PLY file of the C-alpha trace (Angstrom):
ply
format ascii 1.0
element vertex 268
property float x
property float y
property float z
element edge 267
property int vertex1
property int vertex2
end_header
208.57 61.85 63.74
205.04 63.23 63.27
203.76 65.28 66.19
200.07 65.63 67.09
198.90 68.56 69.21
195.47 69.58 70.42
196.09 73.24 69.66
198.81 75.39 68.12
199.39 79.07 67.47
201.42 78.68 64.30
200.83 80.97 61.35
200.29 77.84 59.27
198.74 75.48 61.85
198.26 71.81 61.25
197.19 68.98 63.50
200.03 66.67 62.52
203.34 67.26 60.78
206.84 65.83 60.68
209.11 68.00 62.81
212.23 66.13 61.72
211.84 67.08 58.06
210.95 70.78 58.20
213.75 72.54 56.22
214.65 74.93 59.02
217.09 74.47 61.93
214.38 75.19 64.54
210.68 74.28 64.61
208.54 76.03 67.23
205.07 75.32 68.57
202.74 76.74 71.17
200.75 73.73 72.36
197.90 73.20 74.79
196.90 69.79 76.16
193.38 70.25 77.45
192.86 66.93 79.21
193.57 65.70 82.74
196.17 62.93 83.28
197.42 63.06 79.70
200.38 61.14 78.31
202.42 60.95 75.12
203.67 57.37 74.93
207.37 56.57 74.63
208.76 58.05 71.42
211.81 59.78 70.02
212.69 62.18 67.23
215.91 62.98 65.44
215.93 66.58 66.58
216.60 67.71 70.12
213.54 69.08 71.92
212.96 71.84 74.46
209.71 71.79 76.47
208.87 75.03 78.28
205.77 75.07 80.46
203.64 78.19 80.72
200.89 76.56 82.74
200.61 73.19 84.45
203.23 70.59 85.37
205.03 68.45 82.79
207.00 65.30 83.63
209.50 63.85 81.19
210.63 60.29 81.76
213.63 58.54 80.21
215.19 55.23 81.18
217.70 56.89 83.51
215.30 59.12 85.42
212.41 61.53 85.67
212.60 65.26 84.97
209.97 67.60 86.39
209.13 70.78 84.48
207.28 73.20 86.77
205.96 76.48 85.32
208.69 78.82 84.05
211.23 76.02 83.61
212.13 73.97 80.55
213.44 70.47 79.94
216.00 69.68 77.25
215.73 66.28 75.53
218.59 65.30 73.19
217.76 63.92 69.77
217.00 60.20 69.36
216.40 59.78 73.10
213.24 57.73 73.84
211.04 59.54 76.35
207.53 59.76 77.77
205.81 63.09 78.44
202.88 63.29 80.83
200.93 65.73 82.95
198.21 65.65 85.57
196.30 68.73 84.44
195.70 71.04 81.50
199.12 72.11 80.29
200.28 74.89 77.99
203.82 74.83 76.72
206.21 75.95 74.02
207.89 73.12 72.12
211.11 73.70 70.20
212.68 71.08 67.94
216.31 71.85 67.10
218.38 70.33 64.31
221.55 68.51 65.43
224.66 70.62 64.96
222.80 73.94 65.13
225.08 75.14 67.95
228.11 73.64 69.66
227.19 74.52 73.25
223.70 73.03 73.50
223.23 70.44 76.28
224.38 66.91 75.48
222.13 65.14 78.00
218.62 65.47 79.37
218.35 68.36 81.86
215.99 70.97 83.29
217.02 74.57 82.61
216.00 77.92 84.06
214.21 80.24 81.66
215.18 83.91 81.83
212.71 86.67 80.94
214.64 87.24 77.69
214.50 83.57 76.72
210.79 83.47 77.52
210.07 86.50 75.32
212.19 85.11 72.48
210.22 81.85 72.53
206.91 83.70 72.67
207.86 85.78 69.64
209.37 82.90 67.68
206.26 80.73 68.01
204.46 83.34 65.91
206.81 82.83 62.98
205.70 80.79 59.96
207.01 77.25 59.68
209.29 78.31 56.82
210.53 81.50 58.44
213.12 83.64 56.65
216.55 82.37 57.68
218.21 85.54 56.35
216.82 88.61 58.05
215.03 89.54 61.28
213.41 86.14 61.95
216.65 84.25 61.40
218.55 86.62 63.69
215.98 86.17 66.44
216.20 82.37 66.12
220.00 82.60 66.40
219.66 84.69 69.58
217.16 82.17 70.95
219.66 79.34 70.43
222.39 81.41 72.14
220.12 81.94 75.17
219.30 78.23 75.43
223.03 77.41 75.27
223.73 79.84 78.14
220.77 78.88 80.36
221.79 77.42 83.75
220.73 73.87 84.58
218.27 73.17 87.41
218.66 70.02 89.51
215.10 68.82 89.11
215.72 65.27 87.95
215.11 62.06 89.85
217.59 59.38 88.68
216.20 55.86 88.49
218.16 52.62 89.07
218.22 49.61 86.75
218.63 46.88 89.39
215.27 45.15 89.98
215.58 45.35 93.78
216.38 49.05 93.70
213.52 49.62 91.28
211.24 48.05 93.87
212.66 50.41 96.49
211.97 53.49 94.35
208.48 52.22 93.52
207.71 51.83 97.23
208.99 55.33 97.98
207.08 56.88 95.10
203.91 55.22 96.38
204.47 56.40 99.97
206.98 59.31 100.06
206.15 60.15 103.70
207.25 56.74 105.02
209.90 57.28 107.72
211.16 53.74 108.23
214.89 53.31 108.73
217.34 52.53 105.97
217.93 49.03 107.38
214.21 48.26 107.15
214.06 49.45 103.54
216.95 47.14 102.73
215.15 44.21 104.39
212.01 44.92 102.37
213.87 44.51 99.09
216.02 41.56 100.19
219.37 43.31 100.57
221.73 44.27 103.36
221.89 47.94 104.27
225.52 48.14 103.16
224.95 46.49 99.78
221.87 48.60 99.10
223.74 51.84 99.86
226.71 50.77 97.72
224.53 49.80 94.77
222.51 53.03 94.96
225.69 55.08 94.71
226.88 52.92 91.85
223.66 53.14 89.82
222.28 56.62 90.52
225.23 58.48 92.01
223.56 59.50 95.25
222.73 58.17 98.68
219.32 56.95 99.78
218.80 60.09 101.88
219.67 62.43 99.03
217.43 60.54 96.59
214.51 60.79 99.02
215.12 64.52 99.50
215.16 64.96 95.74
211.86 63.09 95.52
210.37 65.39 98.17
211.60 68.50 96.31
210.01 67.32 93.07
206.71 66.33 94.68
206.55 69.57 96.67
207.18 71.75 93.62
204.34 70.05 91.81
201.97 70.97 94.63
203.35 74.35 95.70
203.20 75.65 92.13
199.48 74.81 92.19
198.93 77.02 95.23
199.05 74.54 98.14
200.58 75.84 101.36
204.05 74.90 102.61
202.49 73.64 105.84
200.12 71.25 104.05
202.80 69.90 101.74
205.30 69.50 104.59
202.89 67.48 106.74
201.81 65.29 103.82
205.45 64.45 103.08
206.03 63.35 106.65
207.73 66.40 108.17
206.75 67.39 111.69
206.42 71.03 110.73
206.98 73.49 107.89
210.36 74.54 109.29
211.86 71.07 108.86
210.60 70.90 105.29
211.97 74.36 104.43
215.38 73.36 105.83
215.41 70.24 103.63
214.33 72.23 100.56
217.01 74.89 101.11
219.67 72.21 101.52
218.63 70.49 98.28
217.94 73.53 96.08
219.98 76.31 97.68
217.04 78.55 98.55
213.71 78.27 100.42
210.60 77.25 98.45
208.98 80.72 98.56
212.04 82.32 97.00
212.43 79.55 94.45
208.82 79.90 93.31
209.00 83.70 93.25
212.02 83.54 90.95
210.12 81.22 88.59
206.92 83.21 88.29
0 1
1 2
2 3
3 4
4 5
5 6
6 7
7 8
8 9
9 10
10 11
11 12
12 13
13 14
14 15
15 16
16 17
17 18
18 19
19 20
20 21
21 22
22 23
23 24
24 25
25 26
26 27
27 28
28 29
29 30
30 31
31 32
32 33
33 34
34 35
35 36
36 37
37 38
38 39
39 40
40 41
41 42
42 43
43 44
44 45
45 46
46 47
47 48
48 49
49 50
50 51
51 52
52 53
53 54
54 55
55 56
56 57
57 58
58 59
59 60
60 61
61 62
62 63
63 64
64 65
65 66
66 67
67 68
68 69
69 70
70 71
71 72
72 73
73 74
74 75
75 76
76 77
77 78
78 79
79 80
80 81
81 82
82 83
83 84
84 85
85 86
86 87
87 88
88 89
89 90
90 91
91 92
92 93
93 94
94 95
95 96
96 97
97 98
98 99
99 100
100 101
101 102
102 103
103 104
104 105
105 106
106 107
107 108
108 109
109 110
110 111
111 112
112 113
113 114
114 115
115 116
116 117
117 118
118 119
119 120
120 121
121 122
122 123
123 124
124 125
125 126
126 127
127 128
128 129
129 130
130 131
131 132
132 133
133 134
134 135
135 136
136 137
137 138
138 139
139 140
140 141
141 142
142 143
143 144
144 145
145 146
146 147
147 148
148 149
149 150
150 151
151 152
152 153
153 154
154 155
155 156
156 157
157 158
158 159
159 160
160 161
161 162
162 163
163 164
164 165
165 166
166 167
167 168
168 169
169 170
170 171
171 172
172 173
173 174
174 175
175 176
176 177
177 178
178 179
179 180
180 181
181 182
182 183
183 184
184 185
185 186
186 187
187 188
188 189
189 190
190 191
191 192
192 193
193 194
194 195
195 196
196 197
197 198
198 199
199 200
200 201
201 202
202 203
203 204
204 205
205 206
206 207
207 208
208 209
209 210
210 211
211 212
212 213
213 214
214 215
215 216
216 217
217 218
218 219
219 220
220 221
221 222
222 223
223 224
224 225
225 226
226 227
227 228
228 229
229 230
230 231
231 232
232 233
233 234
234 235
235 236
236 237
237 238
238 239
239 240
240 241
241 242
242 243
243 244
244 245
245 246
246 247
247 248
248 249
249 250
250 251
251 252
252 253
253 254
254 255
255 256
256 257
257 258
258 259
259 260
260 261
261 262
262 263
263 264
264 265
265 266
266 267
């Protein structure tokens, strides 16, 4: 696949090139998208891809769900997986395209991963290499270490699974449009023409989580988008329908394992 970028910091920069046919196991870019509400339409490439955001918020959408990539996190996209990438503001990111079979322990499915300081520095250094970097020698050894760090990076639970059933799709669309809505589960089921029991059963079957857990996950994702841009916990909590910041922080800790302030501090 040919990739177009508005800016790169490659030693041999070009506006468009075919990442799948570069004769190296890893292709690295430092890209900036300078527009608001940008989108790369649904596409795929043979190589796996790692998006790491330095600035801005990146969303990656596949058929099975949505992955959020807040600053200092990365999303892994397996090769040949159709996906859409979009953002709501100017975004700067590192993009890595990795040849299949490069390492045995790389993720097999789409996921968000935490980026350690070492992994971040390795990516920053590697994006300065020429497209045809020396595979034998210092550059090749650094690339090998970079792949090892990606393989060992812990996964973050920042995905929002999406159902395939048309009625459940309507449910998720309604919630995405109004995430602060507090109506009862029975009323949601009535809105989409299902019984509460059947809706709950089908949600578990299609996305592997309950309605309440899915809504909490939605709130975590939406809150991270806003908190990482500097909005206060109080403002975000009230906008998402919580009576106070304390209730929101309790939900966030239950979903993520730590309060939002600590989570954001660890991802600075």
